[in-house]
C-alpha positions as CSV (number, residue, x, y, z in Angstrom):
1,M,-31.6,-8.6,64.6
2,P,-34.7,-11.6,64.1
3,L,-32.6,-13.8,61.4
4,I,-28.9,-13.4,62.8
5,N,-31.4,-14.9,66.6
6,H,-32.4,-17.5,64.5
7,G,-28.9,-18.4,63.4
8,H,-28.8,-17.1,59.9
9,I,-25.2,-15.8,58.9
10,H,-24.8,-14.9,55.9
11,F,-26.0,-11.4,54.4
12,G,-25.7,-9.3,51.5
13,E,-25.3,-5.9,50.8
14,N,-25.3,-3.8,47.7
15,K,-23.4,-0.6,48.8
16,V,-20.3,-0.2,50.7
17,Q,-21.7,3.0,52.9
18,E,-25.0,1.6,53.7
19,A,-23.1,-1.5,54.3
20,L,-20.7,0.1,56.9
21,S,-23.8,2.1,58.7
22,K,-25.6,-0.8,59.7
23,W,-22.9,-3.9,59.7
24,A,-20.1,-2.4,61.7
25,N,-21.0,-3.0,65.2
26,I,-23.2,-6.0,64.5
27,K,-20.1,-7.6,63.1
28,K,-18.3,-6.9,66.2
29,D,-21.3,-8.4,68.6
30,F,-22.2,-11.6,66.2
31,I,-18.0,-12.7,64.8
32,K,-19.8,-15.5,62.6
33,I,-22.0,-13.1,60.8
34,K,-20.5,-13.1,56.8
35,L,-20.7,-10.0,54.7
36,H,-21.4,-10.2,51.0
37,M,-20.9,-7.5,48.3
38,V,-23.2,-8.1,45.9
39,G,-23.2,-5.0,44.0
40,K,-21.0,-3.1,41.9
41,L,-17.9,-2.2,44.3
42,Q,-16.4,1.1,43.0
43,T,-12.5,1.4,43.6
44,N,-12.7,4.0,46.1
45,K,-14.7,1.9,48.4
46,V,-12.3,-1.1,48.4
47,K,-10.9,-0.5,51.3
48,Y,-13.5,-0.5,53.5
49,A,-14.9,-3.1,51.5
50,V,-12.1,-5.7,52.2
51,S,-12.4,-4.1,55.9
52,L,-16.2,-5.2,56.3
53,F,-17.0,-7.7,54.1
54,D,-15.9,-11.4,53.7
55,Y,-17.0,-12.2,49.9
56,I,-17.1,-9.8,46.8
57,H,-19.3,-10.8,44.1
58,S,-18.8,-8.3,41.7
59,L,-15.1,-8.0,40.6
60,D,-15.8,-7.1,37.3
61,N,-12.4,-5.4,35.7
62,L,-8.2,-5.4,36.3
63,K,-8.2,-2.2,38.0
64,L,-10.6,-3.4,40.5
65,A,-8.8,-6.5,40.9
66,E,-5.2,-4.7,41.7
67,K,-7.0,-2.4,44.6
68,I,-8.3,-5.7,46.3
69,A,-5.3,-7.5,46.4
70,N,-3.2,-4.6,47.4
71,E,-5.9,-3.5,50.3
72,E,-6.1,-7.3,50.9
73,I,-1.6,-7.4,51.5
74,K,-2.4,-3.7,53.6
75,Q,-5.1,-5.1,56.0
76,K,-3.9,-8.8,56.0
77,K,-7.0,-9.9,54.7
78,R,-8.1,-12.7,52.1
79,I,-11.8,-11.9,50.8
80,N,-13.8,-14.8,48.7
81,I,-14.2,-13.4,45.6
82,F,-16.8,-14.1,42.6
83,I,-15.5,-12.8,38.9
84,Q,-18.9,-11.0,37.5
85,I,-19.6,-12.1,33.6
86,N,-21.7,-10.2,31.4
87,I,-23.6,-13.3,30.7
88,D,-24.9,-12.0,27.5
89,S,-22.5,-8.6,26.9
90,E,-25.1,-6.3,28.0
91,E,-23.6,-2.7,27.0
92,Q,-25.3,-1.6,30.3
93,K,-24.1,-4.1,32.3
94,N,-20.8,-5.0,34.3
95,G,-18.5,-7.7,34.4
96,I,-15.9,-10.0,32.2
97,S,-16.6,-10.8,28.8
98,L,-17.2,-14.4,28.0
99,D,-14.0,-14.7,25.7
100,K,-12.2,-13.4,28.3
101,V,-13.2,-14.4,31.6
102,E,-10.2,-17.6,32.0
103,N,-7.7,-15.0,31.1
104,F,-9.0,-12.7,33.7
105,Y,-9.1,-15.6,36.1
106,K,-5.5,-16.9,35.6
107,I,-4.3,-13.1,36.0
108,C,-6.2,-12.8,39.0
109,K,-5.2,-16.2,40.7
110,E,-1.6,-15.9,39.4
111,K,-0.1,-12.0,39.2
112,L,-2.6,-11.0,41.8
113,E,-3.0,-14.3,43.8
114,L,-6.6,-13.3,44.3
115,N,-9.1,-16.0,46.3
116,I,-11.3,-16.3,43.6
117,I,-14.1,-19.0,44.7
118,G,-16.3,-18.8,41.4
119,L,-18.6,-16.8,39.1
120,M,-21.5,-14.5,39.3
121,C,-23.9,-13.7,36.6
122,L,-27.2,-11.4,36.0
123,P,-29.2,-12.8,33.5
124,P,-30.9,-9.7,31.0
125,N,-34.3,-8.5,32.7
126,G,-37.1,-10.7,31.5
127,S,-35.0,-13.5,29.7
128,T,-35.5,-16.9,29.8
129,V,-32.5,-17.6,32.7
130,E,-31.8,-21.4,31.4
131,K,-29.0,-20.8,29.2
132,Y,-27.4,-17.7,30.7
133,F,-27.2,-20.6,34.3
134,F,-26.0,-23.3,32.1
135,K,-23.4,-21.0,30.4
136,T,-22.3,-20.1,33.4
137,L,-22.3,-23.1,35.0
138,N,-20.2,-24.6,32.1
139,L,-17.6,-21.9,32.6
140,K,-17.4,-23.0,36.3
141,K,-16.9,-26.3,35.1
142,L,-14.0,-25.4,32.0
143,I,-12.3,-22.7,34.8
144,N,-12.6,-25.6,37.7
145,L,-14.1,-23.5,40.5
146,P,-15.9,-24.5,43.1
147,Y,-19.0,-22.0,43.5
148,L,-21.7,-20.6,41.7
149,S,-23.3,-16.8,42.8
150,M,-26.5,-16.8,40.5
151,G,-30.4,-16.3,41.2
152,M,-32.4,-13.9,42.7
153,S,-36.0,-13.3,44.2
154,G,-37.5,-14.2,40.8
155,D,-35.5,-17.1,39.5
156,Y,-33.8,-18.7,42.3
157,L,-35.3,-22.0,42.0
158,K,-34.1,-22.1,38.5
159,A,-30.4,-21.3,39.7
160,L,-30.7,-24.1,42.3
161,E,-30.9,-26.2,39.1
162,Y,-28.1,-25.2,37.7
163,Q,-25.6,-25.7,41.1
164,S,-26.1,-22.1,42.6
165,N,-24.5,-22.4,45.3
166,F,-25.0,-18.7,46.4
167,L,-28.8,-17.1,46.1
168,R,-29.6,-13.2,46.4
169,I,-33.1,-13.6,47.9
170,G,-33.3,-10.2,49.6
171,S,-36.5,-8.9,48.4
172,K,-38.7,-12.3,48.8
173,I,-36.8,-12.2,52.6
174,F,-37.1,-8.3,53.0
175,G,-39.3,-7.1,51.0
176,N,-38.8,-4.7,48.4
177,R,-36.7,-1.7,48.8
178,K,-37.4,1.7,49.2
């Protein structure tokens, strides 16, 4: 609560269930708060995510996009959405591959009418992040999207150099998760 009392309104969460228990009542009392889903979103949690979150940073497949679109209609609510790209084709990471992002964006925007506002990337661990941030920035410009969600506690200053608008710096503020 101290950050809220100092005027901070944007907060991120990795897990829907954890966010529900933490934020449902707080958002009722502080209506200006904007909650960001930054972790992997499972399709069976979409109805809860749409009801609670204002932003989803991890749209990573068509099935999830369809579920979000249907739930937005049911709840009469629009979410700000980032397409998560798999910037280095890592098998263990989720996201749309670079060669499929433009087509995926068109489907989400034209067919599903999702409010896609930007791209999100998570560079490979231990990598030089600049080349991945550069690729993501260029792709954002190519598709003509307004926002980038990239940069975490360890690389947020570099992300700012590549025009990131949304940073995930939780551990620098709150400490490491237990």
